[in-house]
PDB file of the backbone (N, CA, C, O) and the ligand in Angstrom, with CONECT records:
HET     ZN  A 101       1
ATOM      1  N   MET A   1     177.208 -32.974  24.456  1.00  0.00           N
ATOM      2  CA  MET A   1     176.188 -32.181  25.165  1.00  0.00           C
ATOM      3  C   MET A   1     175.394 -31.304  24.183  1.00  0.00           C
ATOM      4  O   MET A   1     175.964 -30.497  23.448  1.00  0.00           O
ATOM      5  N   THR A   2     174.130 -31.476  24.192  1.00  0.00           N
ATOM      6  CA  THR A   2     173.308 -30.653  23.297  1.00  0.00           C
ATOM      7  C   THR A   2     172.684 -29.506  24.080  1.00  0.00           C
ATOM      8  O   THR A   2     172.150 -29.668  25.178  1.00  0.00           O
ATOM      9  N   GLN A   3     172.779 -28.388  23.477  1.00  0.00           N
ATOM     10  CA  GLN A   3     172.237 -27.215  24.136  1.00  0.00           C
ATOM     11  C   GLN A   3     170.782 -27.017  23.721  1.00  0.00           C
ATOM     12  O   GLN A   3     170.462 -26.934  22.535  1.00  0.00           O
ATOM     13  N   GLU A   4     169.933 -26.946  24.698  1.00  0.00           N
ATOM     14  CA  GLU A   4     168.507 -26.743  24.394  1.00  0.00           C
ATOM     15  C   GLU A   4     168.242 -25.294  24.040  1.00  0.00           C
ATOM     16  O   GLU A   4     168.604 -24.367  24.764  1.00  0.00           O
ATOM     17  N   ILE A   5     167.607 -25.141  22.917  1.00  0.00           N
ATOM     18  CA  ILE A   5     167.266 -23.775  22.495  1.00  0.00           C
ATOM     19  C   ILE A   5     165.908 -23.409  23.098  1.00  0.00           C
ATOM     20  O   ILE A   5     164.877 -24.006  22.789  1.00  0.00           O
ATOM     21  N   GLU A   6     165.954 -22.436  23.943  1.00  0.00           N
ATOM     22  CA  GLU A   6     164.703 -22.011  24.579  1.00  0.00           C
ATOM     23  C   GLU A   6     163.932 -21.086  23.660  1.00  0.00           C
ATOM     24  O   GLU A   6     164.496 -20.174  23.055  1.00  0.00           O
ATOM     25  N   LYS A   7     162.669 -21.328  23.566  1.00  0.00           N
ATOM     26  CA  LYS A   7     161.808 -20.451  22.768  1.00  0.00           C
ATOM     27  C   LYS A   7     161.715 -19.100  23.461  1.00  0.00           C
ATOM     28  O   LYS A   7     161.570 -19.034  24.681  1.00  0.00           O
ATOM     29  N   PRO A   8     161.797 -18.040  22.699  1.00  0.00           N
ATOM     30  CA  PRO A   8     161.643 -16.737  23.349  1.00  0.00           C
ATOM     31  C   PRO A   8     160.223 -16.595  23.883  1.00  0.00           C
ATOM     32  O   PRO A   8     159.257 -16.688  23.126  1.00  0.00           O
ATOM     33  N   SER A   9     160.101 -16.375  25.160  1.00  0.00           N
ATOM     34  CA  SER A   9     158.770 -16.288  25.747  1.00  0.00           C
ATOM     35  C   SER A   9     158.144 -14.929  25.470  1.00  0.00           C
ATOM     36  O   SER A   9     158.815 -13.897  25.452  1.00  0.00           O
ATOM     37  N   LEU A  10     156.872 -14.969  25.260  1.00  0.00           N
ATOM     38  CA  LEU A  10     156.124 -13.754  24.981  1.00  0.00           C
ATOM     39  C   LEU A  10     155.977 -12.937  26.257  1.00  0.00           C
ATOM     40  O   LEU A  10     155.635 -13.474  27.311  1.00  0.00           O
ATOM     41  N   SER A  11     156.227 -11.686  26.161  1.00  0.00           N
ATOM     42  CA  SER A  11     156.040 -10.846  27.336  1.00  0.00           C
ATOM     43  C   SER A  11     154.768 -10.019  27.186  1.00  0.00           C
ATOM     44  O   SER A  11     154.473  -9.474  26.122  1.00  0.00           O
ATOM     45  N   VAL A  12     154.032  -9.946  28.279  1.00  0.00           N
ATOM     46  CA  VAL A  12     152.787  -9.185  28.286  1.00  0.00           C
ATOM     47  C   VAL A  12     152.783  -8.205  29.449  1.00  0.00           C
ATOM     48  O   VAL A  12     153.504  -8.387  30.430  1.00  0.00           O
ATOM     49  N   ASP A  13     151.975  -7.177  29.331  1.00  0.00           N
ATOM     50  CA  ASP A  13     151.838  -6.217  30.423  1.00  0.00           C
ATOM     51  C   ASP A  13     150.620  -6.556  31.265  1.00  0.00           C
ATOM     52  O   ASP A  13     149.527  -6.778  30.744  1.00  0.00           O
ATOM     53  N   CYS A  14     150.824  -6.590  32.551  1.00  0.00           N
ATOM     54  CA  CYS A  14     149.721  -6.834  33.471  1.00  0.00           C
ATOM     55  C   CYS A  14     148.673  -5.734  33.274  1.00  0.00           C
ATOM     56  O   CYS A  14     149.015  -4.555  33.365  1.00  0.00           O
ATOM     57  N   PRO A  15     147.418  -6.079  33.008  1.00  0.00           N
ATOM     58  CA  PRO A  15     146.390  -5.056  32.762  1.00  0.00           C
ATOM     59  C   PRO A  15     146.138  -4.150  33.959  1.00  0.00           C
ATOM     60  O   PRO A  15     145.631  -3.041  33.795  1.00  0.00           O
ATOM     61  N   THR A  16     146.478  -4.596  35.140  1.00  0.00           N
ATOM     62  CA  THR A  16     146.216  -3.811  36.345  1.00  0.00           C
ATOM     63  C   THR A  16     147.354  -2.851  36.667  1.00  0.00           C
ATOM     64  O   THR A  16     147.123  -1.655  36.839  1.00  0.00           O
ATOM     65  N   CYS A  17     148.569  -3.357  36.751  1.00  0.00           N
ATOM     66  CA  CYS A  17     149.675  -2.499  37.189  1.00  0.00           C
ATOM     67  C   CYS A  17     150.713  -2.260  36.094  1.00  0.00           C
ATOM     68  O   CYS A  17     151.722  -1.597  36.334  1.00  0.00           O
ATOM     69  N   LYS A  18     150.479  -2.787  34.910  1.00  0.00           N
ATOM     70  CA  LYS A  18     151.339  -2.586  33.736  1.00  0.00           C
ATOM     71  C   LYS A  18     152.751  -3.149  33.891  1.00  0.00           C
ATOM     72  O   LYS A  18     153.671  -2.749  33.177  1.00  0.00           O
ATOM     73  N   THR A  19     152.911  -4.072  34.820  1.00  0.00           N
ATOM     74  CA  THR A  19     154.195  -4.725  34.979  1.00  0.00           C
ATOM     75  C   THR A  19     154.389  -5.736  33.859  1.00  0.00           C
ATOM     76  O   THR A  19     153.483  -6.512  33.556  1.00  0.00           O
ATOM     77  N   SER A  20     155.546  -5.729  33.253  1.00  0.00           N
ATOM     78  CA  SER A  20     155.833  -6.664  32.180  1.00  0.00           C
ATOM     79  C   SER A  20     156.146  -8.037  32.745  1.00  0.00           C
ATOM     80  O   SER A  20     157.045  -8.193  33.571  1.00  0.00           O
ATOM     81  N   ILE A  21     155.405  -9.019  32.297  1.00  0.00           N
ATOM     82  CA  ILE A  21     155.640 -10.398  32.752  1.00  0.00           C
ATOM     83  C   ILE A  21     155.847 -11.298  31.540  1.00  0.00           C
ATOM     84  O   ILE A  21     155.497 -10.939  30.415  1.00  0.00           O
ATOM     85  N   GLN A  22     156.416 -12.463  31.785  1.00  0.00           N
ATOM     86  CA  GLN A  22     156.624 -13.432  30.715  1.00  0.00           C
ATOM     87  C   GLN A  22     155.449 -14.406  30.668  1.00  0.00           C
ATOM     88  O   GLN A  22     154.931 -14.832  31.700  1.00  0.00           O
ATOM     89  N   TRP A  23     155.045 -14.744  29.449  1.00  0.00           N
ATOM     90  CA  TRP A  23     153.920 -15.680  29.283  1.00  0.00           C
ATOM     91  C   TRP A  23     154.422 -17.101  29.501  1.00  0.00           C
ATOM     92  O   TRP A  23     154.535 -17.881  28.555  1.00  0.00           O
ATOM     93  N   THR A  24     154.717 -17.426  30.738  1.00  0.00           N
ATOM     94  CA  THR A  24     155.219 -18.746  31.109  1.00  0.00           C
ATOM     95  C   THR A  24     154.460 -19.269  32.321  1.00  0.00           C
ATOM     96  O   THR A  24     153.677 -18.552  32.944  1.00  0.00           O
ATOM     97  N   THR A  25     154.707 -20.519  32.634  1.00  0.00           N
ATOM     98  CA  THR A  25     154.051 -21.127  33.790  1.00  0.00           C
ATOM     99  C   THR A  25     154.494 -20.480  35.099  1.00  0.00           C
ATOM    100  O   THR A  25     153.923 -20.724  36.162  1.00  0.00           O
ATOM    101  N   GLN A  26     155.527 -19.649  34.989  1.00  0.00           N
ATOM    102  CA  GLN A  26     155.996 -18.939  36.174  1.00  0.00           C
ATOM    103  C   GLN A  26     154.937 -17.958  36.682  1.00  0.00           C
ATOM    104  O   GLN A  26     154.913 -17.587  37.856  1.00  0.00           O
ATOM    105  N   PHE A  27     154.063 -17.554  35.755  1.00  0.00           N
ATOM    106  CA  PHE A  27     152.992 -16.625  36.116  1.00  0.00           C
ATOM    107  C   PHE A  27     151.648 -17.286  35.837  1.00  0.00           C
ATOM    108  O   PHE A  27     151.065 -17.079  34.773  1.00  0.00           O
ATOM    109  N   PRO A  28     151.158 -18.073  36.777  1.00  0.00           N
ATOM    110  CA  PRO A  28     149.894 -18.793  36.546  1.00  0.00           C
ATOM    111  C   PRO A  28     148.687 -17.875  36.399  1.00  0.00           C
ATOM    112  O   PRO A  28     147.637 -18.305  35.922  1.00  0.00           O
ATOM    113  N   ASP A  29     148.825 -16.636  36.798  1.00  0.00           N
ATOM    114  CA  ASP A  29     147.695 -15.705  36.729  1.00  0.00           C
ATOM    115  C   ASP A  29     147.772 -14.764  35.534  1.00  0.00           C
ATOM    116  O   ASP A  29     147.070 -13.755  35.473  1.00  0.00           O
ATOM    117  N   ARG A  30     148.644 -15.114  34.577  1.00  0.00           N
ATOM    118  CA  ARG A  30     148.791 -14.268  33.399  1.00  0.00           C
ATOM    119  C   ARG A  30     147.450 -14.067  32.686  1.00  0.00           C
ATOM    120  O   ARG A  30     146.629 -14.983  32.732  1.00  0.00           O
ATOM    121  N   PRO A  31     147.181 -12.979  32.057  1.00  0.00           N
ATOM    122  CA  PRO A  31     148.101 -11.871  31.845  1.00  0.00           C
ATOM    123  C   PRO A  31     148.384 -11.012  33.069  1.00  0.00           C
ATOM    124  O   PRO A  31     149.117 -10.027  32.977  1.00  0.00           O
ATOM    125  N   PHE A  32     147.818 -11.370  34.203  1.00  0.00           N
ATOM    126  CA  PHE A  32     148.091 -10.602  35.416  1.00  0.00           C
ATOM    127  C   PHE A  32     149.381 -11.078  36.054  1.00  0.00           C
ATOM    128  O   PHE A  32     149.732 -12.253  35.949  1.00  0.00           O
ATOM    129  N   CYS A  33     150.096 -10.166  36.722  1.00  0.00           N
ATOM    130  CA  CYS A  33     151.378 -10.522  37.314  1.00  0.00           C
ATOM    131  C   CYS A  33     151.177 -11.301  38.607  1.00  0.00           C
ATOM    132  O   CYS A  33     152.074 -12.026  39.039  1.00  0.00           O
ATOM    133  N   SER A  34     150.019 -11.159  39.226  1.00  0.00           N
ATOM    134  CA  SER A  34     149.764 -11.841  40.497  1.00  0.00           C
ATOM    135  C   SER A  34     148.266 -12.002  40.717  1.00  0.00           C
ATOM    136  O   SER A  34     147.450 -11.400  40.018  1.00  0.00           O
ATOM    137  N   VAL A  35     147.924 -12.824  41.698  1.00  0.00           N
ATOM    138  CA  VAL A  35     146.511 -13.026  42.046  1.00  0.00           C
ATOM    139  C   VAL A  35     145.894 -11.701  42.488  1.00  0.00           C
ATOM    140  O   VAL A  35     144.726 -11.419  42.221  1.00  0.00           O
ATOM    141  N   ARG A  36     146.693 -10.914  43.159  1.00  0.00           N
ATOM    142  CA  ARG A  36     146.225  -9.639  43.676  1.00  0.00           C
ATOM    143  C   ARG A  36     145.747  -8.724  42.548  1.00  0.00           C
ATOM    144  O   ARG A  36     144.696  -8.090  42.643  1.00  0.00           O
ATOM    145  N   CYS A  37     146.548  -8.670  41.478  1.00  0.00           N
ATOM    146  CA  CYS A  37     146.181  -7.846  40.335  1.00  0.00           C
ATOM    147  C   CYS A  37     144.959  -8.419  39.628  1.00  0.00           C
ATOM    148  O   CYS A  37     144.119  -7.679  39.117  1.00  0.00           O
ATOM    149  N   LYS A  38     144.874  -9.719  39.605  1.00  0.00           N
ATOM    150  CA  LYS A  38     143.730 -10.389  38.987  1.00  0.00           C
ATOM    151  C   LYS A  38     142.445  -9.983  39.701  1.00  0.00           C
ATOM    152  O   LYS A  38     141.442  -9.679  39.056  1.00  0.00           O
ATOM    153  N   ASN A  39     142.476  -9.977  41.027  1.00  0.00           N
ATOM    154  CA  ASN A  39     141.309  -9.602  41.814  1.00  0.00           C
ATOM    155  C   ASN A  39     141.008  -8.115  41.687  1.00  0.00           C
ATOM    156  O   ASN A  39     139.846  -7.716  41.620  1.00  0.00           O
ATOM    157  N   ASN A  40     142.043  -7.303  41.654  1.00  0.00           N
ATOM    158  CA  ASN A  40     141.869  -5.862  41.520  1.00  0.00           C
ATOM    159  C   ASN A  40     141.127  -5.520  40.247  1.00  0.00           C
ATOM    160  O   ASN A  40     140.244  -4.662  40.237  1.00  0.00           O
ATOM    161  N   ASP A  41     141.494  -6.202  39.169  1.00  0.00           N
ATOM    162  CA  ASP A  41     140.860  -5.936  37.891  1.00  0.00           C
ATOM    163  C   ASP A  41     139.383  -6.278  37.942  1.00  0.00           C
ATOM    164  O   ASP A  41     138.553  -5.568  37.376  1.00  0.00           O
ATOM    165  N   PHE A  42     139.063  -7.356  38.615  1.00  0.00           N
ATOM    166  CA  PHE A  42     137.665  -7.773  38.724  1.00  0.00           C
ATOM    167  C   PHE A  42     136.879  -6.761  39.545  1.00  0.00           C
ATOM    168  O   PHE A  42     135.736  -6.451  39.207  1.00  0.00           O
ATOM    169  N   ILE A  43     137.463  -6.246  40.607  1.00  0.00           N
ATOM    170  CA  ILE A  43     136.790  -5.260  41.459  1.00  0.00           C
ATOM    171  C   ILE A  43     136.534  -3.979  40.668  1.00  0.00           C
ATOM    172  O   ILE A  43     135.459  -3.387  40.773  1.00  0.00           O
ATOM    173  N   ASP A  44     137.509  -3.553  39.884  1.00  0.00           N
ATOM    174  CA  ASP A  44     137.345  -2.365  39.052  1.00  0.00           C
ATOM    175  C   ASP A  44     136.199  -2.551  38.077  1.00  0.00           C
ATOM    176  O   ASP A  44     135.375  -1.657  37.880  1.00  0.00           O
ATOM    177  N   TRP A  45     136.162  -3.713  37.480  1.00  0.00           N
ATOM    178  CA  TRP A  45     135.133  -4.022  36.494  1.00  0.00           C
ATOM    179  C   TRP A  45     133.755  -4.009  37.148  1.00  0.00           C
ATOM    180  O   TRP A  45     132.800  -3.489  36.570  1.00  0.00           O
ATOM    181  N   ALA A  46     133.642  -4.578  38.350  1.00  0.00           N
ATOM    182  CA  ALA A  46     132.372  -4.620  39.073  1.00  0.00           C
ATOM    183  C   ALA A  46     131.918  -3.210  39.433  1.00  0.00           C
ATOM    184  O   ALA A  46     130.730  -2.901  39.333  1.00  0.00           O
ATOM    185  N   ASN A  47     132.837  -2.360  39.844  1.00  0.00           N
ATOM    186  CA  ASN A  47     132.502  -0.982  40.181  1.00  0.00           C
ATOM    187  C   ASN A  47     131.987  -0.233  38.960  1.00  0.00           C
ATOM    188  O   ASN A  47     131.031   0.536  39.048  1.00  0.00           O
ATOM    189  N   GLU A  48     132.622  -0.464  37.836  1.00  0.00           N
ATOM    190  CA  GLU A  48     132.235   0.181  36.589  1.00  0.00           C
ATOM    191  C   GLU A  48     130.797  -0.189  36.225  1.00  0.00           C
ATOM    192  O   GLU A  48     130.022   0.663  35.791  1.00  0.00           O
ATOM    193  N   GLU A  49     130.451  -1.453  36.403  1.00  0.00           N
ATOM    194  CA  GLU A  49     129.097  -1.931  36.122  1.00  0.00           C
ATOM    195  C   GLU A  49     128.078  -1.201  36.994  1.00  0.00           C
ATOM    196  O   GLU A  49     127.007  -0.817  36.525  1.00  0.00           O
ATOM    197  N   GLN A  50     128.423  -1.017  38.263  1.00  0.00           N
ATOM    198  CA  GLN A  50     127.508  -0.350  39.199  1.00  0.00           C
ATOM    199  C   GLN A  50     127.316   1.115  38.816  1.00  0.00           C
ATOM    200  O   GLN A  50     126.220   1.661  38.944  1.00  0.00           O
ATOM    201  N   ARG A  51     128.376   1.736  38.354  1.00  0.00           N
ATOM    202  CA  ARG A  51     128.332   3.142  37.990  1.00  0.00           C
ATOM    203  C   ARG A  51     127.377   3.348  36.808  1.00  0.00           C
ATOM    204  O   ARG A  51     126.600   4.302  36.777  1.00  0.00           O
ATOM    205  N   ILE A  52     127.455   2.456  35.862  1.00  0.00           N
ATOM    206  CA  ILE A  52     126.611   2.543  34.674  1.00  0.00           C
ATOM    207  C   ILE A  52     125.141   2.330  35.056  1.00  0.00           C
ATOM    208  O   ILE A  52     124.251   3.020  34.557  1.00  0.00           O
ATOM    209  N   ALA A  53     124.904   1.358  35.955  1.00  0.00           N
ATOM    210  CA  ALA A  53     123.533   1.040  36.376  1.00  0.00           C
ATOM    211  C   ALA A  53     122.913   2.210  37.124  1.00  0.00           C
ATOM    212  O   ALA A  53     121.709   2.442  37.016  1.00  0.00           O
ATOM    213  N   GLY A  54     123.725   2.958  37.887  1.00  0.00           N
ATOM    214  CA  GLY A  54     123.202   4.057  38.689  1.00  0.00           C
ATOM    215  C   GLY A  54     123.070   5.361  37.920  1.00  0.00           C
ATOM    216  O   GLY A  54     122.559   6.339  38.466  1.00  0.00           O
ATOM    217  N   SER A  55     123.511   5.406  36.678  1.00  0.00           N
ATOM    218  CA  SER A  55     123.520   6.646  35.910  1.00  0.00           C
ATOM    219  C   SER A  55     122.135   7.027  35.418  1.00  0.00           C
ATOM    220  O   SER A  55     121.942   8.151  34.955  1.00  0.00           O
ATOM    221  N   SER A  56     121.169   6.127  35.503  1.00  0.00           N
ATOM    222  CA  SER A  56     119.821   6.410  35.009  1.00  0.00           C
ATOM    223  C   SER A  56     119.145   7.497  35.847  1.00  0.00           C
ATOM    224  O   SER A  56     118.332   8.269  35.338  1.00  0.00           O
ATOM    225  N   SER A  57     119.493   7.548  37.157  1.00  0.00           N
ATOM    226  CA  SER A  57     118.907   8.558  38.025  1.00  0.00           C
ATOM    227  C   SER A  57     119.343   9.957  37.603  1.00  0.00           C
ATOM    228  O   SER A  57     118.598  10.920  37.784  1.00  0.00           O
ATOM    229  N   TYR A  58     120.520  10.071  37.052  1.00  0.00           N
ATOM    230  CA  TYR A  58     121.021  11.358  36.579  1.00  0.00           C
ATOM    231  C   TYR A  58     120.182  11.861  35.412  1.00  0.00           C
ATOM    232  O   TYR A  58     119.894  13.053  35.305  1.00  0.00           O
ATOM    233  N   ALA A  59     119.796  10.937  34.540  1.00  0.00           N
ATOM    234  CA  ALA A  59     118.974  11.288  33.383  1.00  0.00           C
ATOM    235  C   ALA A  59     117.600  11.771  33.833  1.00  0.00           C
ATOM    236  O   ALA A  59     117.019  12.658  33.208  1.00  0.00           O
ATOM    237  N   ASP A  60     117.076  11.193  34.915  1.00  0.00           N
ATOM    238  CA  ASP A  60     115.767  11.587  35.437  1.00  0.00           C
ATOM    239  C   ASP A  60     115.799  13.027  35.940  1.00  0.00           C
ATOM    240  O   ASP A  60     114.882  13.806  35.681  1.00  0.00           O
ATOM    241  N   ILE A  61     116.861  13.369  36.659  1.00  0.00           N
ATOM    242  CA  ILE A  61     117.016  14.727  37.184  1.00  0.00           C
ATOM    243  C   ILE A  61     117.100  15.724  36.028  1.00  0.00           C
ATOM    244  O   ILE A  61     116.559  16.828  36.092  1.00  0.00           O
ATOM    245  N   PHE A  62     117.779  15.310  34.991  1.00  0.00           N
ATOM    246  CA  PHE A  62     117.995  16.181  33.833  1.00  0.00           C
ATOM    247  C   PHE A  62     116.682  16.505  33.131  1.00  0.00           C
ATOM    248  O   PHE A  62     116.424  17.657  32.781  1.00  0.00           O
ATOM    249  N   SER A  63     115.845  15.471  32.927  1.00  0.00           N
ATOM    250  CA  SER A  63     114.580  15.681  32.214  1.00  0.00           C
ATOM    251  C   SER A  63     113.604  16.510  33.058  1.00  0.00           C
ATOM    252  O   SER A  63     112.789  17.261  32.522  1.00  0.00           O
ATOM    253  N   GLU A  64     113.699  16.362  34.378  1.00  0.00           N
ATOM    254  CA  GLU A  64     112.828  17.114  35.279  1.00  0.00           C
ATOM    255  C   GLU A  64     113.129  18.609  35.187  1.00  0.00           C
ATOM    256  O   GLU A  64     112.222  19.441  35.150  1.00  0.00           O
ATOM    257  N   GLY A  65     114.407  18.924  35.151  1.00  0.00           N
ATOM    258  CA  GLY A  65     114.823  20.316  35.044  1.00  0.00           C
ATOM    259  C   GLY A  65     114.386  20.918  33.724  1.00  0.00           C
ATOM    260  O   GLY A  65     114.104  22.114  33.648  1.00  0.00           O
ATOM    261  N   ASP A  66     114.328  20.121  32.709  1.00  0.00           N
ATOM    262  CA  ASP A  66     113.925  20.587  31.394  1.00  0.00           C
ATOM    263  C   ASP A  66     112.438  20.942  31.393  1.00  0.00           C
ATOM    264  O   ASP A  66     112.023  21.902  30.744  1.00  0.00           O
ATOM    265  N   LEU A  67     111.645  20.165  32.121  1.00  0.00           N
ATOM    266  CA  LEU A  67     110.196  20.420  32.203  1.00  0.00           C
ATOM    267  C   LEU A  67     109.913  21.724  32.951  1.00  0.00           C
ATOM    268  O   LEU A  67     109.033  22.491  32.560  1.00  0.00           O
ATOM    269  N   ASN A  68     110.667  21.970  34.033  1.00  0.00           N
ATOM    270  CA  ASN A  68     110.462  23.174  34.811  1.00  0.00           C
ATOM    271  C   ASN A  68     110.805  24.441  34.033  1.00  0.00           C
ATOM    272  O   ASN A  68     110.338  25.531  34.361  1.00  0.00           O
ATOM    273  N   ASP A  69     111.605  24.285  33.028  1.00  0.00           N
ATOM    274  CA  ASP A  69     112.079  25.419  32.230  1.00  0.00           C
ATOM    275  C   ASP A  69     110.972  25.997  31.351  1.00  0.00           C
ATOM    276  O   ASP A  69     111.032  27.159  30.947  1.00  0.00           O
ATOM    277  N   HIS A  70     109.981  25.192  31.066  1.00  0.00           N
ATOM    278  CA  HIS A  70     108.928  25.643  30.151  1.00  0.00           C
ATOM    279  C   HIS A  70     107.823  26.415  30.849  1.00  0.00           C
ATOM    280  O   HIS A  70     106.873  26.854  30.201  1.00  0.00           O
TER     281      HIS A  70
HETATM  282 ZN    ZN A 101     150.100  -6.558  38.174  1.00  0.00          ZN2+
END
């Protein structure tokens, strides 16, 4: 009987919930621990994009206040 030597699997942390998972076929959504975390990360990223796009209005208010000061 030959004993199969298993390669030590790489462990990674889920970017969403920081759960440690193994880099194996057991986790098809790696580096995420689950589909849920995969989707959560995408939603966070989309929100971040919107926040950056909407920040230009803040700059407009700022410059207006500067003009009134003079
Ligand atoms: Zn997770």
